[in-house]
N, C-alpha and C positions, 0 to 999 in steps of 0.2 A: 406546159410549155417550154421554146428554146432559148424567151428572155429570160427566164429564173434561174441554167443552168448556171454556173458561175466557173471558174477555171479551181478552182478548191474540190467542188463535183467531179471533174474531170480525173484529177489527182486520186482523186480518196479511189475511182470505179476503178483508172489502173494500174495502181497500187504504188505511185512515185509521189515526185516531190513536186512544189506549182511552180517552182524553178524548173523542173523540168518539161512539165509540158507546156512551162512559158516556152522556151527554146523550138519544142515541136512545132509549134502552132506560127512563132517567129519563122520557121522554114533553116533553125542554124546547120548547119552540116555537121555539128562533130556532136552530133545523139547520136546513141547504136542504134542499131535497128531494130533491134528487140523491147527498147521502151518508143520508139521511132512508133513501133505498129500499137504496139498497145495501147496511148493516147492520142491515136488519131481512130481505132476503134473504142473507143470509151467515148471522144465528144461527139462520134457517127453515131453510137447507140442512145449516148444522151439528149441528141440533136443543140448539138453547144454551136453558138453562134457569140466569134470575136469581136467584141468591145476597142476599139482605137486608144491604147492608152501609151503613155509618152518611163522613156523609165536613161538611167544617169548611162553614159557611155565613156568610153578610153580609145585613147588614139592606137588602130591597129598600125601591126608589124609596114603596113603596105601603107601607112597615114590614114586610112577607115576608120569610121567610127562603128566600135565595139562596143554591148551591149557591158557596164560593169556584173561580174556574180554576183548573188548577193548570199554572203559568207557567214559566216558561224565557226567558229574556235568553242570546242565541247571538249571537257577536262574531263577524265574518267581514271580514279587512284582507287579500283577494287581493295585492294592493298592495304587503305589505311581504315580505319576504325570509323564508324560513320560520322558525318555531322556534314554539318549547313553548308557549308563552304571552303573550294579545297583551292580558294585559291591564294597560296602563298608566294609569299616574296622573288620564289625560281619563276615559277607560273607566270604572277603580274605581269615579268620585263618579257619574257617569250606575246605576251598579249599584249604590252604596250609596242614592239614590236613590229607586231601583228597589222597593229591599227592604223600606224603611223602609213605605215606601205598602203595599207588597204585607202585608204585619203588620200595620199598621192597619185592612184591611179581614181581618183571619183567615186570614190568604193566607200561602204565601214562593214564592222565584223558587229555577230552577236554572239553574245558573248555566254555562256549556262557550265556550271557545275555540274556534270552525270553522276549525283552523291547516292546511286541506286540504278545497280547494270538492272537494263528495264529485261522482266521476263523472260522473254522469246521474241524471236529477231520480225516477227511480224508489228509487236507492240514498238519497237525502236525505230518500224519503216514510216509508223501511226505518229508519231516524236515527232519522227523528219518534215508528216507532212505538212503537221501545223507550227512547227517552225519557220517553214515559207523560203527557203533556201536551195539552191543550186548548188554552192558548194561549202566544201566543210574540210575542217581541219580538227581531228583526232588528235586530239592531247594526251600525252600520258601512256595507262597502261590501259588501252582498247581491247577489249576481246575480240577476239579473229571474227566472231561471230557478227557482234555490231558492226564489223567495219565491211565483212558482203552486206550485210543490210544496207548500206547507206548507199555503198554502188548498187542494189540491186530496186534501188527507189531516185538513179536518174543522177547520182549526185556525184558532182567532180569530188573526188578523196585524196587527200594529203596525211599521213602518218607524221606528226610531231613528237618530236625529243621520246619514240619510239621502233621498235623494229618488230616485225611480223613477216622471220624469212619462209614461211610457210604458203605467206600470198603475196605476187603480182600488185603489189602497189607501193604509192609514190611517198617518200619517206624522207624524210628530217634531222638527220640527229647532229650531236656533237661527237668528233671523234675518242667514244669515252674508253677503246683498248689504247691511243695514246694515253687519257689521262692516267691511267693501271698507269702505262709506265712511268710516266713523268712522275707521279707522288712514290711508287714507289724504292725511282733510281735516286730518288732527292733524301731520301731516310738511307737509302743504300755508303750514297754518298759520307752522310754524315757519322754511317761506323758502324749501324744499327744489322745486324743479325739475326733476331727476332723478329721477326716483325708482322703482329696479329692485323686481320684485313677483317672489317666491321660493315656484312652485307645486305642485302633484301632476305625475303622470304625463297626459300628454296624448292627444289622442282624435289618434292614426295619420294622416299625412298636415296638419297642421292645426299653423301653429307657435304657438301660445299659449292654442288650446282645452283645457284641465282636464276631464280624460276621467273624473272624479267631482265629479258637479252639486253639493255642498255644497262643494269648493275652488271650481271654476268661478262661485258664487254670491261669493267673495269677490272673484276676480277678476274679474267684473262692476261691483264694487262702488267698486274698484282704477282700473279703466278710464274709468269715469262719475264720479271724483273729478277724476280729470286733465283730463279732454275737460273739465268747466265749470271750472277752472282753464286750460284750452288750452296744458297742455303735455303732453310726449308720452310711452307707454306702447305704443310695439312688440315687434314677436318680439327686438329687441338688447335690449332692457332685462330681460327674462321665460328664467326658466332654470327647465327640468323639476327635481324628482328625486322619492325613494321615502318621502319626508314622516317618514322616520329624522333622528338628529343627528348622523348620519353621510354623507345621503342630504343634508343643508342645509351641514353643511361643502365638502362635493363641489360641489355647486351654488355657493356664493360665492365657493369657487377656480376656480370656471369661469367665472365671471361676473369675475373681477382678470384670468384670466388674457385676455379677450376685449380689453381696454383699453378698454371701454365709462365714460365718462363719467357716476358715477354720484355721490347725495352723502347718498341714503336706501336702503335693505331693505323693505320692505312681506312680511316671512313666512304661509307662508298657516297654518303654527302654531307654537305653542312649541316643541314637540319640534324642529323641524328651525333653528328660531333659534336655539335651542342650539348648535346644529352654526355655523353662522352667526357668530355672538360667537366663538368656540372659533376660525375661520380666518381674521377678521378682525383677533383678538389676535394668530395665529401670522404675519399681515405687514406687521407693527405700525401697523393705523393704533388708533386712539384711537376708542372709540365711550363719549361721542356725541361729540368732538370733530373728529372725524373721517366718521363714516359713523353713522347716526343709526340706528334697529332698532326693526322695532312690529312687533308678531302677533297671531295670533286664539289662544284658550282661555283663559287666564290657571291655567295648572300648575303652576308655578313659587312663585308670591306674591312680595315682597318682598326673598328671603332666598338662594335658589337660584340664581343667574346676576350674572353681576358685568360691568354695572354690576345693577343690577334692571330686571328686562323692561318696557318700556312697552306692555300688553297689549289688545285687548276682551277682556272677562272675557265667554264666554258658562259660565250657569246649568245645570249639569253636573246637578245631582240633583232639579235644575226637572223638566230632559228626564226622568229615570228615572221623578220619581212622574207625568205626563202619562201619561208612556206603558201604565202598569199603572192608572190612570184610564181613561183610552180602552177597556185591552184588555177591565177588568169591564163596564164597557158596550158592548160590539161582544158580550162574550157571558155576556147580562140575558136572562132569558125574557122576551122583546119583539121585535121588529121587529128584524133589526139593522139600524142608522143606514147611511147613506147615508159613501163615505171623506170624509176632511179632511186636511189638511197645517195640524198646527198648529205656530207658531212663537213660540220664548223670545226674550223681553226681552234687548238686548246691551249693554251698558257696554263708555266707555273708562278705562281704570285709567295715568293719569303718570304715570310711574315716570322710573328715572335715564336711558333708554336712548334716549333723543330731544332733539337741543339744534336753536340755532339751526345753518344754514350758518354753517361758518368759511372767512373769504375766503382764497385760495390763490395 
């Protein structure tokens, strides 16, 4: 009987999210025709009859009230070792910015760590339907097939702190190429001419190209600054790791074991920089007297590392807030805007881990 058919039944039959079913059945214009057809066909096949329900709303561009989409914050970091929760301080600040912005618009954000990449696109679509979302921030290193699956489920999608140049999708990132330039130029200005780079996993077969686009952006900034200064930045000065503190420690020890001459290290992230500082301390190298260290992220402030870490500040809460604003634009009852990439500005924060080259 039709009275037993629910919105979830319609979503499962149409293979879309519950949020998409709600938007179609409530007459929202901003739904792709293929999803609208699938929902209406599924509702008709099942004999669905809607019930009256209320929803949260927010002011529209013309003062009208618009429903606030149910938003999710899905953090995926497949390059990291398996762990129960991925929410390090860097990602927590992005989430905080997203939550504050959503609250200001009468909405909320559901958080989930995707600790294991789903086995298939169909499995990920099933998980999304269970989460009852209409819009989603895919945060961290989200595989392209997961992004496609989310869009195929009818959700509004924004990538956060990740880029996928092969997909036409909205992205909110920091200006990591500029971050690489600022960090490396700061070391060059201090007199360093042998600067190592510790980054993330590499593209198979490449000695220097990082597999994670936002890490490669940092590396491009590093290599560009080195090229401008006429100093080396080849494979002998590059080490890859999994971007954890232990990964940074292991990468620094590997760099030291090579016997490669260097006086400074540019780390792709603060967490691995903390491991680098530990490795240098263990072998008796003073920072910044013997080796200068600079990083990206500003996770630790001025008190959690010794010496305080010079870093390029990333405006993490701003990224979260902008991602929510973009999801609201995409989900509004207007023609869907073309995808854009939004870059948040960065700034160098000089602390105690960078100093002039010491003559040996």
